[in-house]
N, C-alpha and C positions, 0 to 999 in steps of 0.2 A: 740867543748861543751865547752874543755879547755880552749879556749880564750875570751870567751863568759863570762867566770864567772870570769876569770883576770881583763876583761873588767869592769866587773859589782861590784868588790869586791876593786877596786880602780881605781872609776870614779873621773870625772873632777867637777867641780861646778855645770855646768848646768846639768850634768848628775843625779847627787846627787839629787838633787833636785827633780827631776822627781822620782827617787828609792821610797823617802820621801814620797809626793804625791801617789803615786802608792802601800805603804807600807802599808801610813794612810787609802785607799780604800779598800784594802784587809782585813785591820786588823776588820773594822769595819764590814764588810758583812761577810766577812768568817768566824771567829767570831763567829755573830745570827745563819748564819745555821750549822756549829757545835752544838752547843746547843742545837737547835733547832731537829738537827737528835738525835744525842743522849740521847735530851728527851724520843724522839720518840720510840729509843729502847729497852730503860729502862722502860718505861712503857707495851711495848710490852712484855718483859722480867717478867712482873709481881715486879718488883723493888717494897719498900713500896715508897708512898709517900715522907718519910720522907729521904729515900736514896737519892733520884733522886734531892729533893730540895736541900739538902746538901751536899751530893759529884757528880752529873752531872753536875750540876747548879750551885756549887761553881767551882768546877774546870773550868769547859767551862769557864765562865764570865773571870776568870783570864787568859784564855788563853794565850792572847797577853805579858801579861805582862812576862808570866813565859819564853815563848815562847822568846820576844826579850832579855831578860834579860840572861836567860841561852844560847844562841847566842853568846850574845858580852860578857859575861862573857869567854865561851866557847876558843873565838877568841885572847883571851888577847891581848897583844900590836897591834897597827897598825901604822905603820911609813907612813906619806906624802912624799913622791920623791920628792915633790918640793919646800913644805916647813919647809921639816925635824920634823913637831910638831910632837910628843908622845901623841895614844890618847892610853890611858887603857882602856882595855874589861873592867874590873871587878867595874872598876868605874862609865862606861856608865849602868852595871846591876844596883850600889846601888843608882844611880841615880834615875835611873827608879821605882825602888820599894818604895822608899823615897818619888822621887818625887810625884809617883801615891798615897801614904797615903796621903801625905799632899793635893793633889787636892780635893782627896773624901770628905773630912770633912771639907774643905773650901771653894773651888773653885764650888764643884760640889752639897755639902750639901748649901752653900748659896746662889748659884742664887735658889735652889728648894725651899729655903725659904722665900725668896725677893717675889717668885711667891705667895704663900700661908704657914702659918706661919704651922710649922711641930709637930705633938704629938705624943708626947713618949709612948711608947706602956709597959705594965708590962715586955711582952716578952724582950724585948730590955732591958730593967734597969737589969732585973735581966739574962739577957743570953748573948745575942749579942756584951751590952757597954763592960760590966767586961773581956769579954773573948779576943773582939778585942783589948782595951790596955792592955791585959796585953801580947798579941801574938805582937803588936807593943813594948813591950817595952821587951821583949825577943829579939827579932828581936837585936834591940838598943844596946843590953847589948854586944851581941855576937860580933858585929859588931866594937868592943872595937879592937885595934892592931889588923885588920881583922876577915878574917875568915879563918875556919881550916876546911876540913873533916869532924871531929867529932863534928863538931857545926852545920854542916848542919844536918846530921843525928839527935841530938837532937832535931833541930827543926820537923824538917819532922815526930820524932816518937810522939812531942810534938802534930800534926796535928791529925794525927791517934788518939791519946787519946780523942782530944776533937771532933772529928767527930763520936768516938767510944758512949763519952758520948751521943752526940745528938738525933745518932740514935737510940742507946737502952732506951733515957728518951725523946726522940720526943714523941708530942701531932701529930700526922696527920691532926690535924684540926689546927692547926698556922700554917703549910704550905703551902703555895702560892699556891691557884689553880693553874696547870700550863696549857697552852693551847698546847693541841696537834693538829697537822695538819690532820684532817679525810683524809679516802681514800687514806694514802699513806703505802704501803707493808712493811713487816720488809725489805724487801731487799734494796726497794729505800731510808729507813729513813739509813741505812749501808750506802748507794754511800753518801748522803747527808751528814756524820757525816763525810767520809774520804776526799769526795769532799772540806766541810771545813775547817777539819784540815790542808790540801796539801794549801788552799789558805791561811789560816793562816800562816803556815809555811813561807812560799813564800814570805808573806807580812813583816813577821817578820824579815828574813833576809835583804830581801831590805831595812828597816828601817835603821838598824842597818848599812849597808853597806853606807848608802845616811846620814845616821849623825855624825857617825864617820870621815868620810871624810869633810862633812860641819865643823862639829867641828876644824880637825887638818885645812882646808882652812881659817878659822876667826881667829884660834887663842883660841877657846873657849876650857875650861875644860872638857873632858869624862863626868863627873858627872854632870857639869851645864846642858849638853846636855841633859841627860840623866835626870836631873829633869825637864826642862820645858818643850822643845820639844819634845822628846819621852814618857815621862808621861803622858803628856795633851794628846797626839794621842794615847795613850793606855787607857783612862779613858775615850775616848771619847764615848764608849757606855755606861758607868756608865750614863754621864752627858746626853745623849740623852734619857736615862729612866728614869731617874729624873724628867726632865721637863716635858713629858710627863705625868710620874705618879703625878706631881706637880698639873696639867693643870687639867686634871682629877678627884682631889683631893682624889685621892690615897695613902696618906702620911705615914698613917702606914707601907707600903713596902718601901717607900725609905731610913728610917737609918737602917734597918736592912740589906738593900742587900749592903751599902755604907761599914760600919762597915763588914760585910761578907768579901766582897772586899779587906778590909784593914786586915783582918785575913791570907788569901792566901796568900796577896801580901809579909805579910812577913814571913811567914811558911814554906808554900810549895816553892814559888820562890825565896823566901831566902835559905832555905833548898838544891833548887839546882843549886842556883849560888854556895855555898859554895862548891858543891860534883864534879861541873863539872870544875870552875875554880878558887877557892878560891885561898884567899893571901893576900897583903898586900896594902891596899888603897893608891893610891900615888896623891890625891885630898882633901886635906885637908879641904877646903868650903865644901863638901859635906858630907865628912867621920865624920864632927866635928860638923860645925854651922849647915850644914842641917838636918842630924840626931837627933841632939838634940833638934831641932827646929819642928820636928817630933811629938816626946813624948811630947811637952810642946801643939802643939795643941792639938794633942788627948787630954791629959787631961783636957785642957779648955773646947771642945767639951763636955766630957761627964760631966763636974760640969754643961754648960748648961742644960742639960739632966738631970741631977737628981735633981737640984733647982727648976725647975719652970714647970718637965714634959712638956717641947716642946722647941723648936726652934723659938723665935722672929726675925720680919726683921730688927727689930732692931740687934739683934744676929745674923744673915746674913751680915747685912754691915760690923760686927767687923770681923767673919770670912773671908769675902771676902779681905779685907783692911790685914787682917794677911797672906792672899797668897801672895799678892804682896809684902809685906815686906821682907817675907823670900827668895822670888825671888830676890829681890833687894840685900838681907844681904847677901846670895851666890854669888852674880854675881862680876864680877874682875875690876867694874869698880870704879868711884872715889866715888859716893855714897855707894857702897857697902863696900868700905872699913869703910868712916866714919862711917857707922851705926858699923861695926866689932869696932872700936876703942872704942866706949860706951857700948860696952860691955865684961862683963871678959871672958878671953879667959875660953874655956871650951876644949881644948888639956889636 
């Protein structure tokens, strides 16, 4: 058993590619099972729809980011025996959080708004948008100089306070109607929940092993791999859900789900990585340029929402362009260096 783990933990490039693909599949499928089972169990326990929507679904949909980032941060540094490249797990974790947040409000939101313009409801204006923006800003502030345990505790306490406010002051009529599969017993729902969680954990571990190995083999930084490959992988559920909702015309749910995801990514996932593997970041491109870009796109998206109360197709094109611009900016290629030369230092 230990030899198998050693083989998977230090894979060759072909094996690493397979690990990433299997990890992506497990994360997308198992996370859905986990959410479905958890919602069914919570509903059977007669929990309020506000609690189910804010806590169970919120944590469930952020499970891929939580586990991938948590495992990466806990593993610490990895050294490729062939190339000697060192990949910092904390950089991978930071890249995943920052990349997921940026992808949610540029790539995913942009694709959905291209299909149909997204109307901004009053609930999003007064609750989800300011909370999400504040969470992103708080996480960005705490990343300055690295992450300490006390900062992780502060982020988790902030999340508890926000969820408590939502639950106490929440209106059940404003919560999305949850689809619960009929005919499934509580025991079956529990089995689905546990099975989904196990699948998500395995998928997250395979994703981290494979992505870290690929980063070391190709010479990419852990932060860049976390921002791109891993972040897109963990954001796939949000992308699929947003596209499906846009095609059905259910645009009022898209913004709330994406902003809620960014809140959980910033406070829950950020808090966890600070607790299990906090320290100093070694990838300045992600820790400096990437984090600042995350805050800027969050502010721009908020401005789009409050000025016209909708996200138009023109704004969608801008958001998609912003995503690819940020990816180029934090890359090691010559074009990325040229872009950074035009920007005042954010260090």
